Phi, psi and omega in degrees: 000131179292327182251143186263100180272353180273350181295129174271119186242124178285114179258006179289148178062035174242018187057039178273126176302316184299329185246321187268001174248009184303311182302316185292321185268332186240349184079005180218147179262329186268070177237153169281125186270110176229049190235285184307137186276065162228166188259153178268029179244150177297149174296163177299143180304330177301329177284308182297324178294319181292320178293316179297318178300312180291323179301325184293347177291326172072016166231125186239056180287184177303137183222166178227170178274108182290172183300319183294324176292319178294318176299323179296326177294311180304309187293325180294316181295324180285319182290314185277330191230000177068027184243115175276111186252125179288143183298332181289345181274343194270127175232195188218172173192153177296328180207168181286321179296317173307315181298317178302314177297312179297325176291316178296323180290325189268335190243357177226173183241158173309132181091346179298147180267129179240130181272144170227159186239084181283156002289127190217157179317119194299328178299342172305319176294317186298313185295329178288310185292321184289339178262009175064039169259167181259135177268134167241128182274130169236077187303140171293153178262124177276122179239177178296340180256012184114208185258150178225160168282144180262087187289328180299310179295324179294317180296325177298313180286331179291330173298327180281343177110109172230145178272328182199162170241138172266115180260136174248110187215109358299155186276132176248114021251001191278351170078021178282143162253111184295132183284165181297321181295324176293317179294318180297322175298315176298318177299319180298315180297321180299314182293315182295319188254008172056057173233158178274153171249117176254107193254117178271105184242040183296331180267019189300330186267001185253055182255144181270166184308138177096349184231146184228123176289134176237113177298125184296331179291348183272351196281332177195157178295326178291319178291325180299328184292344180240014185240132175242125184246133180244123180228174179191153173280358191292318174286318181304312190241007176065047180236036181302329183290351181267000170045072178212113183230169180237135176242122182255117185230090179297335179281115188293327179292315180296318181297320179297317177298318182295313184289337177297314179290323178301314179292319181299326179271002180055045178250016188267351182274314181092186185258126183307309187281338170295318177297319178301314182293321179301304184303312182294317179297312183289334180274321193229001186265008190294317184296323179296316181297316177302317178286330173301310184297325175297316182293317178294324176296326173296323175295322176297315181294325177292317177298313179301312182298315181300312181297318180296320186271337189232338184221063183296348175287347180241135176230157178251146173284124184299115182281133177268344181196167174076160178260017178254117188252130181268117186258122173274105186254012188300331181290349174291343180073029184234153176288163177302320179295319179289326175296319182293316179296322176301314185294317184280307191276328186258325183261348183058049182236143173254101177240163178272129177293135183305321185288348172303328184269005184122163182298341176289352176266012178302127174089002181244163172222155174249131181238132175269117184258014180272072178213167174306144182298329179298328179287320177299315178298317180299315181298319180290320174305312178297321179296315181299315183296320184293317182291321175304316180291334177282335183274000000 
């Protein structure tokens, strides 16, 4: 491997949420951190080199996302995902969650009903409630083959009236890469019942072998007119701290409403080094990404084998994408709160409690495996010892 993903890097005392907020969130500082969705790997050299070069200029005034950066986004989407995106569709946001809030504020009204598909990324709940919209749950169905959308239930709540659905594709935390037929079915319902699809596709580049991410907005011109897609290089290249995301809005009327609010809040210029990182990653980071996915797939294989051989009470939902693994811990015979306490107090691990993602997460935990394999092994050993002591 050209890039060293086994290197252990001390991130403590760097104002890292993942490491320096452990005491605040978990009540303990000395935990192995496998929770916040960023990676413990260095960014691609093309990004760090580009940032260093620009930093050497030593003037960091107001900046904007230039034409070359926008072109890099277009080229990346076409090459990696087969989506030809018009330059007039492209807007911005400091982050995807920020974009979700701004989109709800600009394209929906107070009291409008917004659908979510739990167990799902917990800020989905926050942005709906904090903007004074109403949540309707369209829970995913757990089957023998993993998770699926419940289209019958979605149509039922759509008949009652929903203004939009927040889609997670690939899905966080269950790791699904939605198939074309599933996305088309969702699109048919959106057109039939006149609701918007706000699609969080931040994990689009982190798909494993055998799976292909499909941007829902790419499937038809009619569907594109009611779809807003949010992406970012943050998960792909580990640059979440640089706060630079892309919002794709093919519908010109919706885009105008969104950008009016973006401008009013003075969020339309963006972060200088975020622009630099985005352009460098999308132009030159593909080789790094390909090797990252090989390493992450190795971590998935290691995790699966370890659980089968040492912790049969815990199984993982096979991830089709993302470095976030959904662990089924129900055979432990414990509540989510008890599993959480076991992880934190007995195993010294910072993991995400399943119910954070909705009541459908009862008995589950989310684990971030984007770390050196030796750390993953240490975490699993600590979990194994804690469970043995409990039994």
